Every structure is written in C-alpha cells, then in structure tokens.
N, CA, C and O atoms as a DFTB+ gen file, in Angstrom:
592 C
 N C O
     1  1       0.471      -1.181      -0.311
     2  2      -0.266      -0.148      -0.058
     3  2       1.044       1.194      -0.131
     4  3       1.083       1.949      -1.103
     5  1       1.876       1.296       0.841
     6  2       3.100       2.820       0.755
     7  2       3.423       2.274      -0.386
     8  3       3.226       3.359      -0.933
     9  1       3.792       1.483      -1.414
    10  2       4.003       1.713      -2.634
    11  2       3.105       2.779      -3.525
    12  3       3.539       3.710      -4.203
    13  1       1.887       2.425      -3.354
    14  2       1.141       3.067      -4.330
    15  2       0.713       4.044      -3.903
    16  3       0.297       4.847      -4.738
    17  1       0.626       4.391      -2.543
    18  2       0.668       6.087      -1.780
    19  2       1.522       6.513      -2.401
    20  3       1.220       7.647      -2.775
    21  1       2.719       6.135      -2.822
    22  2       3.964       6.874      -3.014
    23  2       3.758       7.311      -4.602
    24  3       4.255       8.382      -4.948
    25  1       2.937       6.397      -5.716
    26  2       2.580       6.861      -7.041
    27  2       2.073       8.280      -7.361
    28  3       1.344       9.060      -6.749
    29  1       2.567       8.321      -8.260
    30  2       1.414       9.640      -9.216
    31  2       0.067       9.507      -9.585
    32  3      -0.220       8.367      -9.950
    33  1      -0.766      10.254      -9.599
    34  2      -2.110       9.962      -9.991
    35  2      -1.836       8.706     -11.587
    36  3      -2.410       7.642     -11.822
    37  1      -0.905       9.329     -12.274
    38  2      -0.938       8.712     -13.495
    39  2      -0.077       7.447     -13.582
    40  3       0.070       6.800     -14.619
    41  1       0.259       7.271     -12.866
    42  2       0.808       5.996     -12.184
    43  2       0.103       4.892     -11.874
    44  3       0.138       3.725     -12.264
    45  1      -0.589       5.533     -11.043
    46  2      -1.616       4.587      -9.971
    47  2      -2.390       4.143     -11.259
    48  3      -2.529       2.984     -11.650
    49  1      -2.923       5.418     -11.911
    50  2      -3.990       5.190     -13.631
    51  2      -3.752       3.744     -14.220
    52  3      -4.456       2.749     -14.393
    53  1      -1.860       4.237     -14.549
    54  2      -1.411       3.063     -15.342
    55  2      -1.580       1.369     -14.739
    56  3      -1.982       0.374     -15.341
    57  1      -1.061       1.536     -13.219
    58  2      -1.355       0.289     -12.393
    59  2      -2.675      -0.049     -12.744
    60  3      -2.765      -1.051     -13.453
    61  1      -3.808       0.563     -12.414
    62  2      -5.559       0.345     -12.364
    63  2      -5.571      -0.328     -13.747
    64  3      -6.144      -1.399     -13.948
    65  1      -4.983       0.283     -14.579
    66  2      -5.256      -0.055     -16.257
    67  2      -4.774      -1.453     -16.614
    68  3      -5.474      -2.148     -17.350
    69  1      -3.566      -1.926     -16.115
    70  2      -2.861      -3.173     -16.132
    71  2      -4.026      -4.000     -15.382
    72  3      -4.953      -4.570     -15.956
    73  1      -3.875      -3.971     -14.435
    74  2      -5.145      -5.141     -13.664
    75  2      -6.144      -5.644     -14.034
    76  3      -6.722      -6.726     -13.926
    77  1      -6.404      -3.850     -14.912
    78  2      -8.499      -4.568     -15.687
    79  2      -7.791      -5.452     -16.857
    80  3      -8.205      -6.600     -17.017
    81  1      -6.918      -5.046     -17.542
    82  2      -6.391      -6.157     -18.658
    83  2      -6.364      -7.748     -18.426
    84  3      -6.626      -8.541     -19.330
    85  1      -6.069      -8.077     -17.302
    86  2      -6.335      -9.253     -16.956
    87  2      -6.905      -9.275     -15.594
    88  3      -6.412      -8.767     -14.587
    89  1      -8.463     -10.198     -15.742
    90  2      -9.356     -10.339     -14.589
    91  2      -8.351     -11.395     -13.886
    92  3      -8.186     -10.930     -12.758
    93  1      -7.740     -12.363     -13.976
    94  2      -7.400     -13.533     -13.577
    95  2      -6.038     -13.045     -12.533
    96  3      -5.716     -13.770     -11.592
    97  1      -5.344     -11.818     -12.810
    98  2      -4.875     -11.265     -11.627
    99  2      -5.312     -10.400     -10.698
   100  3      -4.799     -10.235      -9.592
   101  1      -6.551      -9.668     -11.268
   102  2      -7.175      -9.223     -10.180
   103  2      -7.693     -10.230      -9.046
   104  3      -7.563     -10.018      -7.840
   105  1      -8.312     -11.380      -9.623
   106  2      -8.643     -12.286      -8.611
   107  2      -7.773     -12.920      -7.519
   108  3      -8.075     -13.212      -6.362
   109  1      -6.169     -13.109      -8.440
   110  2      -5.140     -13.672      -7.589
   111  2      -4.539     -12.634      -6.587
   112  3      -3.838     -12.882      -5.606
   113  1      -4.913     -11.557      -6.989
   114  2      -4.315     -10.213      -6.122
   115  2      -5.506      -9.949      -4.800
   116  3      -5.502      -9.156      -3.858
   117  1      -6.585     -11.117      -5.278
   118  2      -7.593     -10.464      -3.292
   119  2      -7.662     -11.971      -2.947
   120  3      -8.668     -12.442      -2.417
   121  1      -6.271     -12.932      -3.343
   122  2      -6.514     -13.972      -2.135
   123  2      -7.081     -15.136      -2.568
   124  3      -6.863     -16.143      -1.894
   125  1      -8.148     -15.265      -4.102
   126  2      -8.606     -16.304      -4.528
   127  2      -8.159     -17.160      -4.711
   128  3      -6.993     -16.879      -4.985
   129  1      -8.406     -18.915      -4.789
   130  2      -7.992     -19.631      -5.280
   131  2      -8.911     -20.300      -6.526
   132  3      -8.455     -21.046      -7.393
   133  1     -10.101     -19.924      -6.428
   134  2     -11.641     -20.316      -7.773
   135  2     -11.587     -18.893      -7.916
   136  3     -11.570     -17.950      -7.125
   137  1     -11.557     -19.057      -9.524
   138  2     -12.376     -17.708     -10.553
   139  2     -13.626     -17.613     -10.077
   140  3     -14.442     -18.474      -9.749
   141  1     -13.662     -16.291     -10.089
   142  2     -15.473     -16.015      -9.929
   143  2     -16.208     -15.281     -11.261
   144  3     -15.835     -14.428     -12.066
   145  1     -17.466     -16.067     -11.068
   146  2     -18.131     -15.786     -11.887
   147  2     -18.913     -14.276     -11.836
   148  3     -19.375     -14.105     -10.708
   149  1     -19.142     -13.326     -12.595
   150  2     -19.634     -12.146     -12.251
   151  2     -21.288     -12.379     -12.748
   152  3     -21.742     -12.329     -13.891
   153  1     -21.850     -12.594     -11.723
   154  2     -23.771     -12.623     -12.436
   155  2     -24.352     -12.359     -11.681
   156  3     -23.953     -12.971     -10.690
   157  1     -25.383     -11.595     -11.384
   158  2     -25.992     -11.252     -10.334
   159  2     -27.473     -12.108     -10.423
   160  3     -28.221     -11.979     -11.392
   161  1     -27.741     -12.891      -9.407
   162  2     -28.549     -13.712      -8.948
   163  2     -29.471     -13.309      -8.004
   164  3     -29.113     -12.253      -7.480
   165  1     -30.735     -13.823      -7.492
   166  2     -31.499     -13.562      -6.316
   167  2     -30.762     -15.034      -5.550
   168  3     -30.387     -16.164      -5.865
   169  1     -30.878     -13.961      -4.114
   170  2     -30.244     -15.413      -3.031
   171  2     -31.672     -15.041      -1.975
   172  3     -32.076     -13.887      -1.831
   173  1     -32.247     -16.124      -1.367
   174  2     -32.740     -15.778      -0.506
   175  2     -32.164     -16.462       1.013
   176  3     -31.753     -17.577       0.692
   177  1     -32.009     -16.325       2.137
   178  2     -31.133     -16.456       3.124
   179  2     -31.554     -15.965       4.484
   180  3     -32.245     -14.961       4.656
   181  1     -31.023     -16.858       5.580
   182  2     -31.745     -16.846       6.900
   183  2     -30.787     -17.214       8.011
   184  3     -30.356     -18.328       8.307
   185  1     -30.516     -15.884       8.634
   186  2     -29.545     -16.553      10.032
   187  2     -30.540     -16.911      10.784
   188  3     -31.670     -17.218      10.403
   189  1     -30.004     -16.864      12.210
   190  2     -30.850     -17.873      13.506
   191  2     -32.243     -17.293      13.716
   192  3     -33.095     -17.936      14.329
   193  1     -32.454     -16.227      13.273
   194  2     -33.907     -15.320      13.435
   195  2     -35.038     -15.103      12.492
   196  3     -36.251     -15.245      12.643
   197  1     -34.124     -14.620      11.210
   198  2     -34.952     -13.656      10.152
   199  2     -34.568     -14.760       8.431
   200  3     -33.825     -15.634       7.986
   201  1     -35.656     -13.916       8.091
   202  2     -35.182     -14.610       6.655
   203  2     -34.874     -13.304       5.865
   204  3     -34.900     -12.219       6.445
   205  1     -34.567     -13.418       4.471
   206  2     -34.174     -11.984       3.713
   207  2     -34.126     -12.429       2.592
   208  3     -33.815     -13.601       2.382
   209  1     -34.512     -11.336       1.370
   210  2     -33.803     -11.749       0.205
   211  2     -32.666     -10.654      -0.431
   212  3     -32.967      -9.463      -0.362
   213  1     -31.485     -10.998      -0.991
   214  2     -30.789      -9.926      -1.545
   215  2     -30.094     -10.777      -2.847
   216  3     -30.524     -11.879      -3.184
   217  1     -29.147     -10.216      -3.413
   218  2     -28.991     -10.563      -5.171
   219  2     -27.145     -11.004      -4.281
   220  3     -26.682     -10.552      -3.234
   221  1     -26.542     -12.017      -5.265
   222  2     -25.242     -12.166      -5.883
   223  2     -24.673     -11.378      -6.689
   224  3     -25.124     -10.940      -7.747
   225  1     -23.192     -11.085      -5.974
   226  2     -22.918      -9.907      -7.367
   227  2     -21.997     -11.010      -8.140
   228  3     -22.028     -11.138      -9.364
   229  1     -21.327     -11.643      -7.439
   230  2     -20.547     -13.068      -8.333
   231  2     -20.582     -14.174      -7.823
   232  3     -21.605     -14.321      -7.154
   233  1     -19.879     -15.091      -7.832
   234  2     -20.239     -16.463      -7.668
   235  2     -18.755     -17.461      -8.047
   236  3     -18.023     -17.242      -9.012
   237  1     -18.616     -18.247      -7.324
   238  2     -17.310     -19.075      -7.279
   239  2     -17.801     -20.693      -6.818
   240  3     -18.967     -21.011      -6.583
   241  1     -16.958     -21.344      -6.772
   242  2     -17.126     -22.925      -5.954
   243  2     -16.752     -22.926      -4.885
   244  3     -16.977     -23.932      -4.212
   245  1     -15.943     -21.669      -4.223
   246  2     -16.232     -21.609      -3.278
   247  2     -16.665     -20.976      -2.075
   248  3     -16.577     -21.494      -0.962
   249  1     -17.320     -19.398      -2.412
   250  2     -18.260     -18.454      -2.457
   251  2     -18.955     -17.539      -3.216
   252  3     -19.099     -17.803      -4.410
   253  1     -19.508     -16.315      -2.686
   254  2     -19.971     -15.263      -3.408
   255  2     -19.855     -14.384      -2.472
   256  3     -19.476     -14.389      -1.301
   257  1     -20.398     -13.350      -3.477
   258  2     -20.580     -11.847      -2.781
   259  2     -21.612     -11.720      -2.620
   260  3     -22.061     -12.654      -3.283
   261  1     -22.580     -11.141      -2.128
   262  2     -23.768     -10.735      -1.851
   263  2     -23.853      -9.306      -1.447
   264  3     -23.128      -8.811      -0.584
   265  1     -24.819      -8.632      -2.143
   266  2     -25.233      -7.019      -2.041
   267  2     -26.081      -7.044      -1.135
   268  3     -27.144      -7.641      -1.305
   269  1     -25.721      -6.248       0.291
   270  2     -26.501      -6.386       1.216
   271  2     -26.107      -5.066       2.217
   272  3     -25.005      -4.771       2.677
   273  1     -27.540      -4.316       2.398
   274  2     -27.217      -3.360       3.636
   275  2     -26.904      -3.770       4.775
   276  3     -26.133      -3.143       5.502
   277  1     -27.523      -5.022       5.141
   278  2     -27.620      -5.145       6.065
   279  2     -25.852      -5.560       7.091
   280  3     -24.840      -5.960       6.514
   281  1     -25.927      -5.367       8.298
   282  2     -25.048      -5.652       8.633
   283  2     -24.580      -6.682       9.165
   284  3     -25.448      -7.207       9.862
   285  1     -23.315      -7.416       9.184
   286  2     -22.793      -8.821       9.433
   287  2     -21.526      -8.868      10.171
   288  3     -20.790      -7.894      10.334
   289  1     -21.303     -10.112      10.630
   290  2     -20.343     -10.279      11.552
   291  2     -19.202     -11.339      10.978
   292  3     -19.412     -12.461      10.517
   293  1     -18.301     -10.854      11.094
   294  2     -17.245     -12.131      10.538
   295  2     -17.638     -13.539      11.304
   296  3     -17.952     -13.456      12.491
   297  1     -17.628     -14.956      10.595
   298  2     -17.920     -15.821      10.924
   299  2     -19.382     -16.093      11.704
   300  3     -19.658     -16.791      12.680
   301  1     -20.074     -15.358      10.965
   302  2     -21.575     -15.709      11.082
   303  2     -22.103     -16.351      10.007
   304  3     -21.723     -16.174       8.850
   305  1     -23.209     -17.299      10.446
   306  2     -23.385     -18.021       9.246
   307  2     -24.593     -17.969       9.124
   308  3     -25.400     -17.892      10.050
   309  1     -24.967     -18.026       7.308
   310  2     -26.400     -18.301       6.865
   311  2     -26.457     -19.166       6.317
   312  3     -25.472     -19.712       5.821
   313  1     -27.792     -19.638       6.208
   314  2     -28.280     -20.293       4.960
   315  2     -28.870     -19.760       4.036
   316  3     -29.742     -18.902       4.178
   317  1     -28.358     -20.323       2.696
   318  2     -28.723     -19.648       1.410
   319  2     -29.279     -20.601       0.646
   320  3     -28.895     -21.764       0.526
   321  1     -30.394     -19.961       0.022
   322  2     -31.164     -20.674      -1.563
   323  2     -31.216     -19.697      -2.444
   324  3     -31.907     -18.686      -2.574
   325  1     -29.724     -20.551      -3.449
   326  2     -29.283     -19.589      -4.567
   327  2     -30.705     -19.993      -5.940
   328  3     -31.381     -21.005      -6.128
   329  1     -30.676     -19.239      -6.333
   330  2     -31.878     -19.201      -7.307
   331  2     -31.307     -18.912      -8.669
   332  3     -31.363     -17.789      -9.170
   333  1     -30.646     -20.164      -9.374
   334  2     -30.468     -20.137     -10.383
   335  2     -31.231     -20.414     -11.376
   336  3     -32.130     -21.232     -11.183
   337  1     -31.053     -19.745     -12.828
   338  2     -32.297     -19.793     -13.998
   339  2     -32.308     -20.545     -14.357
   340  3     -31.180     -21.010     -14.521
   341  1     -33.403     -21.372     -14.808
   342  2     -33.876     -22.524     -15.592
   343  2     -33.960     -23.717     -14.805
   344  3     -34.188     -24.820     -15.301
   345  1     -33.689     -23.406     -12.966
   346  2     -33.419     -24.453     -12.302
   347  2     -35.450     -24.748     -11.868
   348  3     -36.406     -24.039     -12.179
   349  1     -35.418     -25.838     -11.208
   350  2     -36.809     -25.458     -10.772
   351  2     -36.987     -25.581      -9.170
   352  3     -38.012     -25.251      -8.573
   353  1     -35.910     -26.070      -8.616
   354  2     -35.668     -25.734      -7.087
   355  2     -34.492     -25.150      -6.806
   356  3     -33.467     -25.429      -7.428
   357  1     -34.545     -24.211      -5.759
   358  2     -32.596     -23.374      -5.667
   359  2     -31.923     -24.292      -4.909
   360  3     -32.287     -25.012      -3.980
   361  1     -30.617     -24.104      -5.607
   362  2     -29.597     -24.359      -4.621
   363  2     -29.496     -23.688      -3.153
   364  3     -29.519     -22.502      -2.823
   365  1     -29.346     -25.155      -2.209
   366  2     -29.125     -24.512      -0.807
   367  2     -27.945     -24.926      -0.334
   368  3     -27.443     -26.019      -0.593
   369  1     -27.346     -23.860       0.547
   370  2     -25.962     -24.773       0.894
   371  2     -25.825     -23.697       2.200
   372  3     -26.493     -22.663       2.223
   373  1     -24.913     -24.050       3.245
   374  2     -24.801     -23.382       4.269
   375  2     -23.273     -22.494       3.844
   376  3     -22.349     -22.896       3.137
   377  1     -23.456     -20.858       4.729
   378  2     -22.339     -20.542       4.521
   379  2     -21.886     -19.341       5.220
   380  3     -22.790     -18.586       5.578
   381  1     -20.562     -18.960       5.522
   382  2     -19.992     -18.395       6.593
   383  2     -19.509     -16.892       6.212
   384  3     -18.884     -16.883       5.152
   385  1     -19.657     -15.561       6.851
   386  2     -19.401     -14.770       6.489
   387  2     -17.357     -14.618       6.528
   388  3     -16.551     -14.852       7.429
   389  1     -17.189     -14.151       5.166
   390  2     -15.553     -14.087       5.405
   391  2     -15.292     -12.881       5.468
   392  3     -14.388     -12.658       6.274
   393  1     -15.838     -11.667       4.781
   394  2     -15.519     -10.559       4.979
   395  2     -16.858      -9.676       4.700
   396  3     -17.958     -10.037       4.282
   397  1     -16.337      -8.281       5.110
   398  2     -17.533      -7.673       4.964
   399  2     -17.302      -6.027       4.261
   400  3     -16.274      -5.379       4.457
   401  1     -18.287      -5.608       3.555
   402  2     -17.517      -4.074       3.363
   403  2     -19.299      -3.198       3.141
   404  3     -20.425      -3.650       3.353
   405  1     -18.863      -1.884       2.659
   406  2     -19.900      -1.287       2.784
   407  2     -21.238      -1.767       2.102
   408  3     -22.378      -1.826       2.565
   409  1     -20.647      -2.155       0.615
   410  2     -21.706      -2.597      -0.442
   411  2     -21.989      -3.824      -0.073
   412  3     -22.643      -4.284      -1.009
   413  1     -21.854      -4.837       0.960
   414  2     -21.913      -6.337       0.914
   415  2     -21.230      -7.340       1.681
   416  3     -20.391      -6.979       2.507
   417  1     -21.433      -8.296       1.545
   418  2     -20.657      -9.299       2.396
   419  2     -20.176     -10.532       1.423
   420  3     -20.979     -10.797       0.529
   421  1     -18.997     -11.310       1.471
   422  2     -18.188     -12.134       1.121
   423  2     -18.105     -13.183       2.003
   424  3     -17.424     -13.381       3.009
   425  1     -19.414     -14.172       1.081
   426  2     -19.073     -15.645       1.877
   427  2     -18.544     -16.490       1.262
   428  3     -18.275     -16.588       0.065
   429  1     -18.308     -17.442       2.519
   430  2     -17.577     -18.856       1.994
   431  2     -18.341     -19.826       2.223
   432  3     -18.863     -19.884       3.337
   433  1     -18.619     -20.854       1.237
   434  2     -19.400     -22.026       1.100
   435  2     -18.671     -23.107       2.139
   436  3     -17.475     -23.399       2.168
   437  1     -19.800     -23.640       3.028
   438  2     -19.695     -24.833       4.165
   439  2     -20.620     -25.848       3.363
   440  3     -21.839     -25.815       3.532
   441  1     -20.011     -26.770       2.468
   442  2     -20.763     -27.580       2.039
   443  2     -20.694     -28.875       2.689
   444  3     -19.571     -29.122       3.129
   445  1     -21.675     -29.883       2.899
   446  2     -22.267     -31.010       3.615
   447  2     -21.424     -31.857       3.193
   448  3     -20.887     -32.529       4.074
   449  1     -21.049     -32.104       1.871
   450  2     -20.152     -33.270       1.304
   451  2     -20.173     -32.919      -0.205
   452  3     -20.982     -32.129      -0.690
   453  1     -19.130     -33.630      -0.972
   454  2     -18.407     -33.572      -1.893
   455  2     -19.562     -33.498      -3.335
   456  3     -19.202     -33.074      -4.433
   457  1     -20.577     -33.861      -3.119
   458  2     -21.614     -33.923      -3.930
   459  2     -22.445     -32.859      -4.002
   460  3     -23.068     -32.525      -5.010
   461  1     -22.472     -32.148      -2.615
   462  2     -23.180     -30.623      -2.928
   463  2     -22.040     -29.778      -3.449
   464  3     -22.355     -28.871      -4.220
   465  1     -20.581     -29.960      -3.102
   466  2     -19.579     -29.146      -4.319
   467  2     -19.838     -29.245      -5.733
   468  3     -20.185     -28.318      -6.465
   469  1     -19.682     -30.198      -5.987
   470  2     -20.283     -30.925      -7.303
   471  2     -21.166     -30.342      -7.710
   472  3     -20.965     -29.304      -8.341
   473  1     -22.146     -30.710      -7.533
   474  2     -24.103     -29.791      -8.166
   475  2     -23.416     -28.548      -8.188
   476  3     -23.266     -28.107      -9.328
   477  1     -22.997     -27.918      -7.358
   478  2     -23.111     -26.457      -7.834
   479  2     -21.670     -25.944      -8.477
   480  3     -21.457     -24.793      -8.858
   481  1     -20.834     -26.920      -8.511
   482  2     -19.805     -26.532      -9.802
   483  2     -20.363     -26.646     -11.124
   484  3     -20.002     -25.943     -12.068
   485  1     -21.340     -27.632     -11.188
   486  2     -22.204     -27.921     -12.520
   487  2     -23.138     -26.545     -12.869
   488  3     -23.278     -26.137     -14.022
   489  1     -23.640     -26.017     -11.902
   490  2     -24.187     -25.486     -11.952
   491  2     -23.690     -23.918     -12.492
   492  3     -24.190     -23.370     -13.474
   493  1     -22.569     -23.301     -11.617
   494  2     -21.858     -22.525     -12.346
   495  2     -21.539     -22.623     -13.690
   496  3     -21.667     -21.775     -14.574
   497  1     -21.042     -23.934     -13.753
   498  2     -20.985     -24.075     -15.294
   499  2     -21.678     -23.649     -16.185
   500  3     -21.334     -22.680     -16.861
   501  1     -23.063     -24.450     -16.401
   502  2     -24.470     -24.124     -17.108
   503  2     -24.449     -22.457     -16.788
   504  3     -24.910     -21.945     -17.808
   505  1     -24.181     -21.599     -16.006
   506  2     -24.631     -20.521     -15.995
   507  2     -23.571     -19.813     -16.949
   508  3     -23.937     -19.029     -17.825
   509  1     -22.363     -20.104     -16.749
   510  2     -21.281     -19.545     -17.839
   511  2     -21.835     -20.253     -19.274
   512  3     -22.173     -19.490     -20.179
   513  1     -21.900     -21.314     -19.420
   514  2     -22.519     -21.760     -20.943
   515  2     -23.698     -20.917     -21.502
   516  3     -23.684     -20.609     -22.694
   517  1     -24.653     -20.555     -20.744
   518  2     -25.755     -19.912     -21.141
   519  2     -25.608     -18.469     -21.387
   520  3     -26.372     -17.855     -22.131
   521  1     -24.613     -17.925     -20.753
   522  2     -24.252     -16.314     -20.783
   523  2     -23.471     -16.321     -22.043
   524  3     -23.681     -15.334     -22.748
   525  1     -22.675     -17.132     -22.475
   526  2     -21.734     -17.395     -23.668
   527  2     -22.832     -17.595     -24.907
   528  3     -22.890     -16.948     -25.953
   529  1     -23.568     -18.540     -24.527
   530  2     -24.501     -18.770     -25.681
   531  2     -25.549     -17.443     -26.005
   532  3     -26.137     -17.313     -27.079
   533  1     -25.657     -16.474     -24.836
   534  2     -26.411     -15.516     -24.921
   535  2     -25.987     -14.645     -25.649
   536  3     -26.775     -14.233     -26.499
   537  1     -24.798     -14.126     -25.606
   538  2     -23.826     -13.080     -25.959
   539  2     -23.032     -13.570     -27.324
   540  3     -22.315     -12.753     -27.902
   541  1     -23.145     -14.671     -27.737
   542  2     -23.193     -14.959     -29.478
   543  2     -23.926     -14.961     -30.074
   544  3     -23.832     -15.070     -31.296
   545  1     -25.223     -14.810     -29.265
   546  2     -26.345     -14.673     -29.660
   547  2     -27.143     -12.976     -30.189
   548  3     -28.131     -12.626     -30.836
   549  1     -26.301     -12.484     -29.642
   550  2     -26.324     -11.034     -29.338
   551  2     -27.522     -10.431     -28.213
   552  3     -27.988      -9.294     -28.156
   553  1     -27.806     -11.550     -27.413
   554  2     -28.786     -11.431     -26.531
   555  2     -28.092     -10.793     -25.052
   556  3     -26.870     -10.844     -24.911
   557  1     -28.860     -10.272     -24.115
   558  2     -28.475     -10.787     -22.657
   559  2     -29.533     -10.862     -21.980
   560  3     -30.479     -10.096     -21.799
   561  1     -29.157     -12.285     -21.478
   562  2     -30.295     -12.404     -20.512
   563  2     -30.945     -11.609     -19.237
   564  3     -30.204     -11.037     -18.439
   565  1     -32.508     -11.602     -19.072
   566  2     -32.819     -10.536     -17.400
   567  2     -31.846     -11.006     -16.531
   568  3     -31.038     -10.195     -16.079
   569  1     -31.757     -12.616     -16.102
   570  2     -30.987     -12.800     -14.952
   571  2     -29.506     -12.584     -15.052
   572  3     -28.829     -12.890     -14.070
   573  1     -28.816     -12.005     -16.314
   574  2     -27.490     -11.584     -15.745
   575  2     -26.953     -10.559     -16.464
   576  3     -25.991     -10.605     -17.231
   577  1     -27.854      -9.334     -16.071
   578  2     -26.839      -8.125     -16.369
   579  2     -25.852      -7.744     -15.788
   580  3     -25.066      -7.120     -16.500
   581  1     -25.589      -7.868     -14.806
   582  2     -23.872      -7.974     -14.112
   583  2     -22.997      -8.555     -14.976
   584  3     -21.827      -8.303     -14.687
   585  1     -23.155      -9.278     -15.983
   586  2     -21.898     -10.127     -16.726
   587  2     -20.909      -9.471     -17.253
   588  3     -21.132      -8.733     -18.213
   589  1     -19.438      -9.629     -16.655
   590  2     -18.591      -8.680     -17.077
   591  2     -17.735      -9.710     -18.236
   592  3     -16.812      -9.248     -18.907
C-alpha cells in the first residue's frame, strides 16, 4: 500500500489499467483460489432469527459476494437458497461470512459433502455456458445484467 500511495496519479491509473486487462490477476491479488463468475442472482437467506432476500454479485465454487446493506459479523453463518435460472429448485447451502464491505458481504460456502460441491460446480458451469450462448446470439438474459 505504501508503494501505491507514493505513486503519482498517472502511475496509479496506469497500474489500474494493467490490472483491468487481466481479470485473473485481479482474482489472484484478492487471494482467491477459485475464479469468480460475475453474475447477478437472487438469493434468499436466513440467520438464526429471520429470513431475507438480496442479490449475489458474483459466484465461485468456494463462495459468493452478496450485495446487502444489512450488517454482518465475520464468522456468522447463513443458510442460502440461490435461485439459478432454468432450475426448478433453488440450490441450498450453508455459508460463513468471510469479509464485509459497505456494499455487501463475502461468503464462504460450507458444503455438507463433495456431492453438494460438485452440484454447485455444475450449476456455475451451466451459468457460464448460457452466458456465452446469449452473448454469441447478441442477447443478454434478464438474469445476467451484471456479466463482465
């Protein structure tokens, strides 16, 4: 951080442009081991006392970032019901708050077993495929307005 603070505004802008050229560098710089898919999805979730609805901004096989104004505590557990498009039933999984920001919360999945983790990976892959098909056809699915 000290090096970035010592940079001129032009140097900072140049650094930002370099990082934006390669999304995988941005993911690695944030300490993520799994690629995040930028996609807006509705999510219902509950803590020990109440249920809520918000939106996921991105998703990977290890976690999600959920847009929310609600305050969260690191380590807090939430039960998620993610509403994937073209799926009859929502995907249900336990998640733990890994980080908080003013915009929302980073959640790490806590899978019951490998089968649940594999099911999520398949749903994410289907999401990627549907996004690519829509882009090739010049369409943007209503559920994917935040695709990057």
